[in-house]
N, CA, C and O atoms as a GROMACS GRO file, in nm:
protein
  256
    1MET      N    1   0.882  -0.068  -0.936
    1MET     CA    2   0.744  -0.029  -0.954
    1MET      C    3   0.661  -0.098  -0.845
    1MET      O    4   0.670  -0.219  -0.827
    2GLY      N    5   0.581  -0.019  -0.775
    2GLY     CA    6   0.496  -0.073  -0.670
    2GLY      C    7   0.367  -0.129  -0.727
    2GLY      O    8   0.337  -0.112  -0.845
    3ALA      N    9   0.292  -0.194  -0.641
    3ALA     CA   10   0.166  -0.255  -0.684
    3ALA      C   11   0.069  -0.150  -0.740
    3ALA      O   12   0.002  -0.175  -0.841
    4ALA      N   13   0.063  -0.035  -0.676
    4ALA     CA   14  -0.028   0.069  -0.722
    4ALA      C   15   0.010   0.117  -0.862
    4ALA      O   16  -0.076   0.140  -0.946
    5ASP      N   17   0.141   0.131  -0.886
    5ASP     CA   18   0.186   0.174  -1.018
    5ASP      C   19   0.163   0.065  -1.122
    5ASP      O   20   0.131   0.094  -1.237
    6GLY      N   21   0.180  -0.059  -1.081
    6GLY     CA   22   0.158  -0.170  -1.172
    6GLY      C   23   0.016  -0.178  -1.223
    6GLY      O   24  -0.007  -0.216  -1.338
    7LEU      N   25  -0.078  -0.141  -1.139
    7LEU     CA   26  -0.218  -0.143  -1.182
    7LEU      C   27  -0.244  -0.043  -1.294
    7LEU      O   28  -0.329  -0.067  -1.379
    8ALA      N   29  -0.172   0.066  -1.294
    8ALA     CA   30  -0.193   0.170  -1.394
    8ALA      C   31  -0.151   0.127  -1.534
    8ALA      O   32  -0.196   0.184  -1.634
    9VAL      N   33  -0.065   0.027  -1.542
    9VAL     CA   34  -0.012  -0.014  -1.673
    9VAL      C   35  -0.049  -0.157  -1.710
    9VAL      O   36   0.020  -0.220  -1.790
   10LEU      N   37  -0.157  -0.208  -1.653
   10LEU     CA   38  -0.200  -0.343  -1.690
   10LEU      C   39  -0.232  -0.348  -1.839
   10LEU      O   40  -0.310  -0.266  -1.887
   11PRO      N   41  -0.174  -0.441  -1.911
   11PRO     CA   42  -0.192  -0.443  -2.056
   11PRO      C   43  -0.334  -0.478  -2.100
   11PRO      O   44  -0.376  -0.437  -2.208
   12GLY      N   45  -0.407  -0.549  -2.020
   12GLY     CA   46  -0.540  -0.593  -2.060
   12GLY      C   47  -0.642  -0.482  -2.076
   12GLY      O   48  -0.742  -0.500  -2.145
   13PHE      N   49  -0.617  -0.368  -2.014
   13PHE     CA   50  -0.715  -0.260  -2.019
   13PHE      C   51  -0.688  -0.161  -2.133
   13PHE      O   52  -0.770  -0.073  -2.157
   14GLY      N   53  -0.577  -0.173  -2.200
   14GLY     CA   54  -0.540  -0.078  -2.305
   14GLY      C   55  -0.636  -0.074  -2.422
   14GLY      O   56  -0.654   0.030  -2.484
   15SER      N   57  -0.697  -0.186  -2.452
   15SER     CA   58  -0.784  -0.192  -2.569
   15SER      C   59  -0.932  -0.172  -2.535
   15SER      O   60  -1.016  -0.169  -2.625
   16TRP      N   61  -0.965  -0.158  -2.408
   16TRP     CA   62  -1.105  -0.140  -2.369
   16TRP      C   63  -1.154  -0.003  -2.410
   16TRP      O   64  -1.079   0.094  -2.414
   17GLN      N   65  -1.284   0.002  -2.441
   17GLN     CA   66  -1.346   0.128  -2.480
   17GLN      C   67  -1.485   0.138  -2.420
   17GLN      O   68  -1.542   0.038  -2.376
   18GLY      N   69  -1.538   0.257  -2.418
   18GLY     CA   70  -1.676   0.278  -2.375
   18GLY      C   71  -1.693   0.277  -2.225
   18GLY      O   72  -1.600   0.304  -2.148
   19GLU      N   73  -1.816   0.244  -2.185
   19GLU     CA   74  -1.851   0.246  -2.043
   19GLU      C   75  -1.770   0.147  -1.961
   19GLU      O   76  -1.732   0.176  -1.847
   20ALA      N   77  -1.742   0.030  -2.018
   20ALA     CA   78  -1.663  -0.070  -1.946
   20ALA      C   79  -1.523  -0.016  -1.916
   20ALA      O   80  -1.470  -0.037  -1.808
   21ALA      N   81  -1.465   0.052  -2.014
   21ALA     CA   82  -1.331   0.109  -1.993
   21ALA      C   83  -1.335   0.216  -1.887
   21ALA      O   84  -1.247   0.222  -1.800
   22THR      N   85  -1.436   0.302  -1.893
   22THR     CA   86  -1.448   0.409  -1.793
   22THR      C   87  -1.464   0.352  -1.654
   22THR      O   88  -1.400   0.398  -1.560
   23ALA      N   89  -1.550   0.251  -1.640
   23ALA     CA   90  -1.572   0.188  -1.510
   23ALA      C   91  -1.445   0.120  -1.460
   23ALA      O   92  -1.412   0.130  -1.342
   24ALA      N   93  -1.375   0.050  -1.549
   24ALA     CA   94  -1.252  -0.019  -1.510
   24ALA      C   95  -1.146   0.081  -1.466
   24ALA      O   96  -1.078   0.060  -1.365
   25HIS      N   97  -1.130   0.188  -1.541
   25HIS     CA   98  -1.029   0.288  -1.505
   25HIS      C   99  -1.063   0.354  -1.371
   25HIS      O  100  -0.974   0.382  -1.291
   26SER      N  101  -1.190   0.380  -1.348
   26SER     CA  102  -1.231   0.440  -1.220
   26SER      C  103  -1.203   0.344  -1.104
   26SER      O  104  -1.152   0.385  -1.000
   27ALA      N  105  -1.237   0.218  -1.124
   27ALA     CA  106  -1.215   0.118  -1.019
   27ALA      C  107  -1.066   0.102  -0.990
   27ALA      O  108  -1.026   0.091  -0.874
   28ILE      N  109  -0.985   0.101  -1.094
   28ILE     CA  110  -0.841   0.086  -1.075
   28ILE      C  111  -0.784   0.211  -1.007
   28ILE      O  112  -0.694   0.199  -0.924
   29ALA      N  113  -0.834   0.328  -1.041
   29ALA     CA  114  -0.787   0.450  -0.976
   29ALA      C  115  -0.817   0.446  -0.826
   29ALA      O  116  -0.733   0.486  -0.745
   30ARG      N  117  -0.936   0.399  -0.790
   30ARG     CA  118  -0.970   0.388  -0.647
   30ARG      C  119  -0.881   0.285  -0.579
   30ARG      O  120  -0.833   0.308  -0.467
   31THR      N  121  -0.857   0.172  -0.643
   31THR     CA  122  -0.772   0.068  -0.586
   31THR      C  123  -0.629   0.118  -0.570
   31THR      O  124  -0.565   0.091  -0.468
   32ARG      N  125  -0.580   0.190  -0.669
   32ARG     CA  126  -0.445   0.247  -0.659
   32ARG      C  127  -0.435   0.341  -0.539
   32ARG      O  128  -0.339   0.336  -0.463
   33ALA      N  129  -0.535   0.426  -0.524
   33ALA     CA  130  -0.535   0.520  -0.411
   33ALA      C  131  -0.536   0.445  -0.278
   33ALA      O  132  -0.464   0.481  -0.185
   34ASP      N  133  -0.618   0.341  -0.270
   34ASP     CA  134  -0.625   0.261  -0.148
   34ASP      C  135  -0.490   0.195  -0.118
   34ASP      O  136  -0.446   0.193  -0.003
   35LEU      N  137  -0.426   0.141  -0.221
   35LEU     CA  138  -0.295   0.077  -0.201
   35LEU      C  139  -0.190   0.177  -0.157
   35LEU      O  140  -0.105   0.146  -0.073
   36GLU      N  141  -0.195   0.297  -0.212
   36GLU     CA  142  -0.098   0.399  -0.172
   36GLU      C  143  -0.117   0.438  -0.026
   36GLU      O  144  -0.020   0.456   0.047
   37VAL      N  145  -0.243   0.451   0.017
   37VAL     CA  146  -0.271   0.483   0.158
   37VAL      C  147  -0.222   0.369   0.248
   37VAL      O  148  -0.158   0.393   0.351
   38ALA      N  149  -0.253   0.246   0.208
   38ALA     CA  150  -0.211   0.131   0.288
   38ALA      C  151  -0.058   0.125   0.298
   38ALA      O  152  -0.004   0.091   0.404
   39GLY      N  153   0.010   0.156   0.191
   39GLY     CA  154   0.156   0.157   0.192
   39GLY      C  155   0.212   0.261   0.289
   39GLY      O  156   0.306   0.234   0.363
   40ARG      N  157   0.152   0.381   0.287
   40ARG     CA  158   0.197   0.485   0.380
   40ARG      C  159   0.169   0.445   0.525
   40ARG      O  160   0.251   0.470   0.614
   41GLN      N  161   0.054   0.383   0.548
   41GLN     CA  162   0.021   0.339   0.684
   41GLN      C  163   0.116   0.229   0.730
   41GLN      O  164   0.160   0.229   0.845
   42ALA      N  165   0.148   0.136   0.642
   42ALA     CA  166   0.242   0.029   0.679
   42ALA      C  167   0.379   0.087   0.711
   42ALA      O  168   0.445   0.041   0.804
   43ALA      N  169   0.422   0.186   0.635
   43ALA     CA  170   0.552   0.249   0.661
   43ALA      C  171   0.550   0.319   0.797
   43ALA      O  172   0.650   0.316   0.870
   44ALA      N  173   0.439   0.382   0.830
   44ALA     CA  174   0.428   0.450   0.960
   44ALA      C  175   0.433   0.349   1.074
   44ALA      O  176   0.496   0.375   1.177
   45VAL      N  177   0.367   0.236   1.058
   45VAL     CA  178   0.368   0.131   1.161
   45VAL      C  179   0.510   0.076   1.176
   45VAL      O  180   0.556   0.054   1.287
   46ALA      N  181   0.578   0.055   1.065
   46ALA     CA  182   0.715   0.002   1.071
   46ALA      C  183   0.808   0.101   1.141
   46ALA      O  184   0.893   0.060   1.221
   47ALA      N  185   0.792   0.228   1.112
   47ALA     CA  186   0.875   0.330   1.177
   47ALA      C  187   0.848   0.334   1.328
   47ALA      O  188   0.941   0.346   1.407
   48ALA      N  189   0.721   0.326   1.366
   48ALA     CA  190   0.686   0.328   1.509
   48ALA      C  191   0.742   0.204   1.579
   48ALA      O  192   0.791   0.212   1.692
   49ALA      N  193   0.733   0.089   1.513
   49ALA     CA  194   0.785  -0.034   1.573
   49ALA      C  195   0.936  -0.026   1.590
   49ALA      O  196   0.990  -0.070   1.691
   50ALA      N  197   1.004   0.029   1.490
   50ALA     CA  198   1.150   0.043   1.500
   50ALA      C  199   1.187   0.138   1.614
   50ALA      O  200   1.286   0.115   1.683
   51GLN      N  201   1.110   0.242   1.632
   51GLN     CA  202   1.137   0.338   1.739
   51GLN      C  203   1.110   0.275   1.876
   51GLN      O  204   1.180   0.305   1.972
   52ALA      N  205   1.009   0.189   1.884
   52ALA     CA  206   0.971   0.128   2.011
   52ALA      C  207   1.059   0.009   2.049
   52ALA      O  208   1.066  -0.028   2.166
   53ALA      N  209   1.126  -0.050   1.952
   53ALA     CA  210   1.203  -0.173   1.975
   53ALA      C  211   1.304  -0.162   2.089
   53ALA      O  212   1.309  -0.252   2.173
   54PRO      N  213   1.384  -0.058   2.097
   54PRO     CA  214   1.480  -0.051   2.207
   54PRO      C  215   1.412  -0.050   2.345
   54PRO      O  216   1.461  -0.113   2.439
   55GLY      N  217   1.302   0.021   2.357
   55GLY     CA  218   1.230   0.024   2.484
   55GLY      C  219   1.174  -0.112   2.520
   55GLY      O  220   1.177  -0.153   2.636
   56ILE      N  221   1.123  -0.182   2.421
   56ILE     CA  222   1.068  -0.316   2.444
   56ILE      C  223   1.179  -0.411   2.488
   56ILE      O  224   1.161  -0.491   2.580
   57GLU      N  225   1.294  -0.400   2.422
   57GLU     CA  226   1.407  -0.486   2.458
   57GLU      C  227   1.454  -0.455   2.600
   57GLU      O  228   1.496  -0.545   2.673
   58GLY      N  229   1.448  -0.329   2.639
   58GLY     CA  230   1.486  -0.291   2.775
   58GLY      C  231   1.393  -0.351   2.879
   58GLY      O  232   1.438  -0.400   2.982
   59VAL      N  233   1.264  -0.348   2.852
   59VAL     CA  234   1.166  -0.406   2.945
   59VAL      C  235   1.186  -0.556   2.953
   59VAL      O  236   1.179  -0.614   3.061
   60GLN      N  237   1.211  -0.620   2.838
   60GLN     CA  238   1.234  -0.764   2.839
   60GLN      C  239   1.357  -0.798   2.923
   60GLN      O  240   1.356  -0.895   2.999
   61ALA      N  241   1.462  -0.719   2.910
   61ALA     CA  242   1.584  -0.744   2.987
   61ALA      C  243   1.559  -0.730   3.137
   61ALA      O  244   1.612  -0.808   3.216
   62GLU      N  245   1.479  -0.633   3.175
   62GLU     CA  246   1.447  -0.614   3.317
   62GLU      C  247   1.364  -0.728   3.372
   62GLU      O  248   1.377  -0.763   3.490
   63LEU      N  249   1.280  -0.787   3.291
   63LEU     CA  250   1.194  -0.896   3.337
   63LEU      C  251   1.267  -1.030   3.346
   63LEU      O  252   1.215  -1.125   3.404
   64ARG      N  253   1.383  -1.039   3.290
   64ARG     CA  254   1.458  -1.166   3.294
   64ARG      C  255   1.527  -1.182   3.424
   64ARG      O  256   1.596  -1.283   3.445
   0.00000   0.00000   0.00000
């Protein structure tokens, strides 16, 4: 379970009711969405770095 999924099942919010519950659920939904976007962006950066690594190593070897 990722951090975004973990936020959806926090036990402390299960008993909340009314406006506070609505506000908390909305805030957590926004935070979950932000975490999911950040996770996808981090994965894209990792993939780009992995793809670039051989070229970087080649340049380093030439400079030695």
